C-alpha positions as CSV (number, residue, x, y, z in Angstrom):
1,A,-10.3,58.2,1.9
2,D,-6.6,57.8,1.1
3,I,-5.8,55.8,4.3
4,R,-8.6,53.4,3.5
5,T,-7.4,52.7,0.0
6,N,-3.8,52.2,1.3
7,V,-4.7,49.9,4.1
8,L,-7.2,47.9,2.1
9,D,-4.7,47.6,-0.8
10,D,-1.9,46.6,1.6
11,L,-4.1,44.0,3.2
12,L,-5.3,42.5,-0.1
13,S,-1.8,42.5,-1.6
14,L,-0.4,40.8,1.5
15,L,-3.2,38.2,1.4
16,S,-2.6,37.7,-2.3
17,E,1.1,36.9,-1.6
18,I,0.0,34.4,1.0
19,N,-2.5,32.7,-1.3
20,N,-0.2,32.6,-4.4
21,D,2.7,30.9,-2.6
22,P,2.8,27.4,-4.2
23,Q,4.7,26.0,-1.2
24,S,2.0,27.0,1.3
25,L,-1.6,26.1,2.0
26,P,-4.2,28.8,1.1
27,C,-5.8,31.3,3.5
28,G,-2.7,31.6,5.7
29,L,-3.1,28.1,7.3
30,D,0.7,27.7,7.5
31,C,2.0,31.3,7.3
32,K,4.7,32.7,9.7
33,D,3.8,34.5,12.9
34,S,5.5,37.7,11.6
35,V,3.1,37.7,8.6
36,R,0.1,37.1,11.0
37,E,1.2,40.1,13.0
38,R,1.2,42.3,9.8
39,V,-2.2,41.1,8.9
40,A,-3.5,41.8,12.4
41,D,-2.1,45.3,12.3
42,L,-3.7,46.1,9.0
43,I,-7.1,44.8,10.2
44,A,-6.8,46.9,13.3
45,T,-6.2,50.0,11.2
46,L,-9.0,49.1,8.8
47,R,-11.4,48.6,11.7
48,D,-10.8,52.1,12.9
49,D,-11.1,53.7,9.5
50,N,-14.3,55.6,8.4
51,S,-14.6,53.3,5.4
52,N,-15.6,50.5,7.7
53,L,-19.4,50.4,7.8
54,V,-19.3,48.6,11.1
55,K,-17.7,51.6,12.7
56,T,-19.8,54.3,10.9
57,N,-23.0,52.4,11.7
58,G,-22.2,52.0,15.4
59,G,-21.8,48.3,15.2
60,V,-25.0,47.7,13.3
61,V,-24.7,45.5,10.2
62,E,-27.5,45.0,7.7
63,V,-28.4,41.6,6.3
64,K,-28.3,42.8,2.8
65,S,-24.5,43.6,3.0
66,L,-23.9,39.9,3.9
67,I,-26.0,38.2,1.3
68,G,-23.9,36.5,-1.4
69,T,-21.0,34.1,-1.9
70,W,-17.7,34.9,-0.2
71,S,-14.3,33.3,-0.6
72,L,-12.0,32.9,2.4
73,L,-8.8,34.9,1.9
74,Y,-7.3,34.3,5.4
75,T,-7.9,32.9,8.8
76,S,-5.9,32.8,12.1
77,S,-8.2,30.2,13.6
78,L,-6.0,27.9,15.6
79,T,-8.5,25.0,15.1
80,M,-8.3,25.4,11.3
81,I,-4.5,25.7,11.4
82,I,-4.2,22.5,13.4
83,N,-6.7,20.7,11.2
84,K,-5.2,22.2,8.0
85,S,-8.8,22.8,6.9
86,L,-12.3,23.5,8.3
87,S,-13.5,19.9,8.2
88,G,-10.3,18.4,9.4
89,L,-10.1,16.2,6.2
90,G,-7.1,18.3,5.1
91,R,-5.2,16.7,8.0
92,S,-6.7,13.3,8.2
93,T,-7.5,11.9,4.8
94,S,-4.0,11.3,3.4
95,E,-0.7,13.1,2.6
96,G,-2.0,13.8,-0.9
97,A,-5.1,15.6,0.3
98,K,-4.8,19.3,0.9
99,F,-7.1,22.2,1.7
100,G,-7.9,24.0,-1.5
101,G,-10.1,26.8,-0.3
102,L,-13.4,27.7,1.4
103,K,-16.5,29.5,0.2
104,Q,-19.4,30.7,2.3
105,T,-22.8,31.5,0.8
106,L,-25.4,33.4,2.8
107,S,-28.9,33.7,1.5
108,G,-32.4,34.7,2.9
109,T,-33.8,37.5,4.9
110,K,-33.5,39.2,8.2
111,Y,-35.8,36.6,9.8
112,F,-34.5,33.4,8.2
113,G,-31.3,32.7,6.3
114,E,-29.6,29.7,4.9
115,C,-25.8,29.2,4.9
116,K,-23.6,26.9,3.0
117,F,-19.9,26.4,3.3
118,V,-18.1,24.6,0.5
119,E,-14.5,23.4,1.3
120,R,-12.3,22.1,-1.5
121,I,-10.0,19.2,-0.7
122,D,-7.4,18.9,-3.5
123,A,-6.2,15.3,-3.8
124,G,-5.0,15.1,-7.4
125,E,-6.9,15.5,-10.6
126,D,-9.5,12.7,-10.2
127,A,-9.6,12.5,-6.5
128,S,-10.4,16.1,-5.5
129,F,-13.8,16.7,-3.8
130,D,-15.9,19.2,-2.0
131,V,-17.0,19.1,1.7
132,V,-20.4,20.8,1.9
133,V,-21.8,22.1,5.3
134,D,-25.4,23.3,5.3
135,G,-27.2,25.2,8.0
136,E,-29.1,28.4,9.0
137,W,-27.7,31.8,10.0
138,Q,-28.9,34.8,11.8
139,L,-27.6,38.1,13.1
140,K,-27.7,38.8,16.9
141,D,-26.9,42.0,18.8
142,G,-23.9,41.7,21.1
143,V,-21.3,43.7,23.0
144,D,-17.6,43.8,22.1
145,P,-15.8,42.2,25.0
146,Y,-12.8,44.5,24.5
147,T,-14.5,47.9,24.0
148,G,-18.0,47.5,25.5
149,E,-19.5,48.8,22.2
150,L,-22.4,47.4,20.3
151,I,-21.4,44.7,17.9
152,T,-23.3,42.4,15.5
153,I,-22.8,38.7,15.8
154,L,-23.1,36.3,12.8
155,K,-24.4,33.0,14.3
156,A,-24.5,29.8,12.2
157,D,-26.5,26.8,13.2
158,L,-24.9,24.1,11.2
159,I,-27.0,21.0,10.3
160,R,-25.3,18.6,7.9
161,L,-21.8,17.9,6.6
162,A,-21.5,15.9,3.4
163,Y,-18.7,14.8,1.1
164,P,-18.6,11.8,-1.3
165,G,-19.6,8.7,0.6
166,N,-20.4,10.5,3.8
167,N,-23.4,12.5,5.1
168,A,-23.3,13.4,8.8
169,K,-24.8,15.6,11.4
170,A,-22.7,18.8,11.7
171,D,-22.8,18.5,15.5
172,D,-20.6,15.4,15.2
173,W,-17.8,17.5,13.7
174,A,-16.1,19.4,16.5
175,S,-13.8,21.0,13.9
176,L,-16.7,23.3,12.7
177,G,-16.7,25.2,16.0
178,P,-14.7,28.3,14.7
179,I,-17.4,29.3,12.2
180,K,-20.4,29.0,14.5
181,M,-20.4,32.4,16.3
182,L,-18.4,35.3,15.0
183,D,-18.3,39.1,15.6
184,I,-18.6,41.2,12.5
185,I,-15.7,43.7,12.8
186,C,-15.2,45.1,9.3
187,V,-17.3,45.6,6.2
188,V,-15.3,47.6,3.7
189,D,-16.1,47.4,-0.1
190,D,-16.1,43.7,-0.9
191,I,-14.3,42.6,2.2
192,L,-15.8,41.1,5.3
193,V,-13.8,40.5,8.5
194,L,-15.2,38.3,11.2
195,R,-13.7,37.7,14.7
196,G,-14.0,34.7,17.0
197,V,-13.1,34.6,20.6
198,T,-12.7,31.2,22.3
199,L,-13.6,30.4,25.9
200,T,-9.9,30.7,26.7
201,G,-9.8,34.2,25.3
202,E,-7.9,33.3,22.1
203,E,-8.9,35.5,19.1
204,S,-9.2,34.4,15.6
205,V,-10.1,36.3,12.4
206,F,-11.6,35.3,9.1
207,V,-11.2,37.6,6.1
208,W,-13.7,37.0,3.3
209,Q,-14.0,38.6,-0.1
210,K,-17.3,38.7,-2.0
211,D,-17.3,36.8,-5.3
212,E,-18.1,38.9,-8.3
């Protein structure tokens, strides 16, 4: 149990440092490679610890452990880093508009679930706005490409993307690709770690913390 507390504490404290740096974007969108390596090492250790329900349940994840609203603490998604946001609006609206955080809400049952992603774009007091992406989600059985072990995949079928003055089909937004199909690699306490693997074999992780 000690190792778990230490690793989780170390990970959360590192992510807290990243998110509290006023000079940087939240969620590690512009952090250094050396910091990314530290995060990756801590996640690898956490994955292998017995506190990780994914490990102790043989890759099986229950829907009930995912229901709720989660805040993104960190991602290494190259697409999000390039776009400085999930929607891409953090990069393209104006110099004054910056990514201000991302929340994911999962609701429903094993057979039908709804998902909602709410991205904050900070653009000064009166100009900040939310980008809301709605869709459906489900869990699928998969195989870990690295270990050959059973893994649970969180699949999101995104339908609409809306922000003030705009309501579009989610399919028209290529930037949403990274959140559509993710392996669940860690469920520890109120932390959820998801992993994406692109067609070129690039890995990305998303670390979410459940809101109180």
